[in-house]
C-alpha positions in Angstrom: -4.1 11.8 -16.9 -5.4 9.6 -19.8 -7.4 6.6 -18.6 -6.8 3.2 -20.1 -9.5 1.3 -21.9 -12.7 0.5 -19.9 -12.7 -2.9 -18.3 -15.7 -5.1 -18.1 -13.9 -7.3 -15.6 -13.1 -4.3 -13.3 -16.7 -3.2 -13.5 -17.9 -6.7 -12.6 -15.5 -7.1 -9.6 -16.3 -3.6 -8.4 -20.0 -4.3 -8.5 -19.4 -7.6 -6.7 -17.3 -5.8 -4.0 -20.2 -3.4 -3.4 -22.6 -6.2 -2.5 -23.6 -6.7 1.1 -21.0 -8.5 3.1 -18.4 -8.8 0.4 -16.1 -5.9 1.3 -15.7 -6.8 5.0 -15.0 -10.4 4.0 -12.5 -9.4 1.3 -10.7 -7.1 3.8 -10.5 -9.8 6.4 -9.1 -12.2 3.8 -6.6 -9.5 2.7 -5.5 -8.5 6.2 -5.5 -11.9 7.9 -4.4 -14.1 5.0 -2.8 -11.8 2.4 -5.4 -12.5 -0.3 -4.9 -10.3 -3.4 -8.5 -9.2 -3.5 -8.5 -8.0 -7.1 -6.9 -11.2 -8.3 -9.2 -13.3 -6.1 -12.4 -11.6 -7.4 -11.1 -11.8 -10.9 -10.5 -15.5 -10.5 -14.0 -15.9 -9.0 -15.7 -14.0 -11.9 -13.7 -15.8 -14.5 -14.5 -19.2 -12.9 -18.2 -18.4 -12.7 -17.9 -17.7 -16.5 -16.5 -21.2 -16.9 -12.8 -20.7 -17.1 -10.7 -22.9 -14.9 -7.4 -21.5 -13.9 -4.3 -23.6 -13.5 -1.2 -23.2 -11.4 0.9 -22.7 -14.5 -1.4 -20.0 -15.8 -1.4 -18.2 -12.4 2.4 -18.4 -12.3 2.6 -17.0 -15.8 0.3 -14.1 -14.9 2.3 -13.3 -11.8 5.7 -13.5 -13.4 4.4 -11.7 -16.5 3.6 -8.5 -14.6 0.7 -9.0 -12.2 2.9 -9.0 -9.1 4.7 -5.8 -10.2 1.4 -4.1 -10.8 0.0 -5.1 -7.5 3.2 -4.0 -5.7 2.4 -0.4 -6.8 -1.1 -0.8 -5.4 0.2 -2.2 -2.1 2.7 0.7 -1.8 -0.1 3.2 -2.3 -2.3 1.4 0.2 0.6 1.5 2.7 1.1 5.2 2.1 -2.6 5.8 2.7 -2.5 3.8 6.0 0.6 5.7 7.2 -1.2 9.0 6.6 -4.4 7.9 8.5 -3.3 9.1 12.0 -2.1 12.5 10.7 -5.2 12.9 8.6 -7.4 12.9 11.7 -6.0 16.2 12.8 -4.5 17.8 9.6 -6.9 18.7 6.8 -4.1 18.9 4.3 -3.0 15.3 5.1 -6.6 14.2 5.0 -6.8 15.7 1.4 -3.5 13.9 0.5 -4.9 10.6 1.9 -8.0 11.0 -0.3 -5.7 11.6 -3.3 -3.7 8.5 -2.5 -6.9 6.5 -2.3 -7.9 7.6 -5.8 -4.5 6.7 -7.1 -4.7 3.3 -5.3 -8.0 2.6 -6.9 -6.7 3.6 -10.3 -3.7 1.3 -9.8 -6.1 -1.6 -9.1 -8.1 -0.7 -12.2 -5.1 -0.6 -14.4 -3.9 -4.0 -13.1 -7.3 -5.5 -13.8 -7.3 -4.0 -17.3 -3.9 -5.6 -17.9 -5.2 -9.0 -16.5 -8.4 -8.8 -18.6 -6.3 -8.4 -21.8 -4.5 -11.6 -21.0 -7.6 -13.6 -20.0 -9.5 -12.6 -23.1 -7.2 -14.8 -25.2 -8.0 -17.9 -23.1 -11.0 -20.2 -23.8 -13.9 -20.2 -21.4 -16.3 -23.1 -20.7 -19.8 -23.4 -19.3 -20.7 -21.3 -16.2 -19.6 -23.0 -13.0 -19.7 -22.2 -9.3 -17.2 -25.1 -8.9 -14.7 -23.4 -11.2 -15.2 -20.1 -9.3 -14.4 -21.7 -6.0 -11.5 -23.7 -7.4 -10.0 -20.6 -9.0 -10.4 -18.7 -5.7 -8.6 -21.5 -3.8 -5.8 -21.4 -6.3 -5.3 -17.7 -5.9 -5.8 -17.7 -2.1 -3.5 -20.6 -1.3 -3.8 -23.5 1.1 -3.5 -21.3 4.3 -6.8 -19.6 3.7 -9.7 -21.5 5.5 -12.0 -23.2 3.0 -15.1 -22.0 4.8 -14.1 -18.3 4.2 -13.6 -18.8 0.5 -16.9 -20.7 0.3 -18.6 -17.8 2.1 -17.0 -15.3 -0.4 -18.4 -17.3 -3.3 -21.8 -17.3 -1.6 -22.0 -13.6 -0.8 -20.8 -12.8 -4.3 -23.8 -14.5 -5.7 -22.0 -17.5 -7.3 
């Protein structure tokens, strides 16, 4: 398989995800509130760089292909979750589950590469923790508790 271009945005959100406390909080936000973690962390990074996202911009990204790309990732995640009970007792299914995980991560990376190409054309402003939180709120939606999003910005170091 030929890999798409390297992505600075994916590198940055992956490094952020690896920080202490970030992954559990992201998984909680994903599982309990449906947060699209890749999009949320991308919005956070982009906002910290000074770019404020708008509802129109987010809608354009989603309608222009983001949602289709993340649907593939969600399908792979679901397949991996379905294989988990069998993987506990079947080494072949455990190997399959590992393969699915690799494909799930590749699907996320490809989606972020796609997103980054669209964001590169937009102007950025001065670095801003306020923009990072505002972008995250926009992506997360009103149902996600404010304190959890503030905590995510805090543990991500912004």
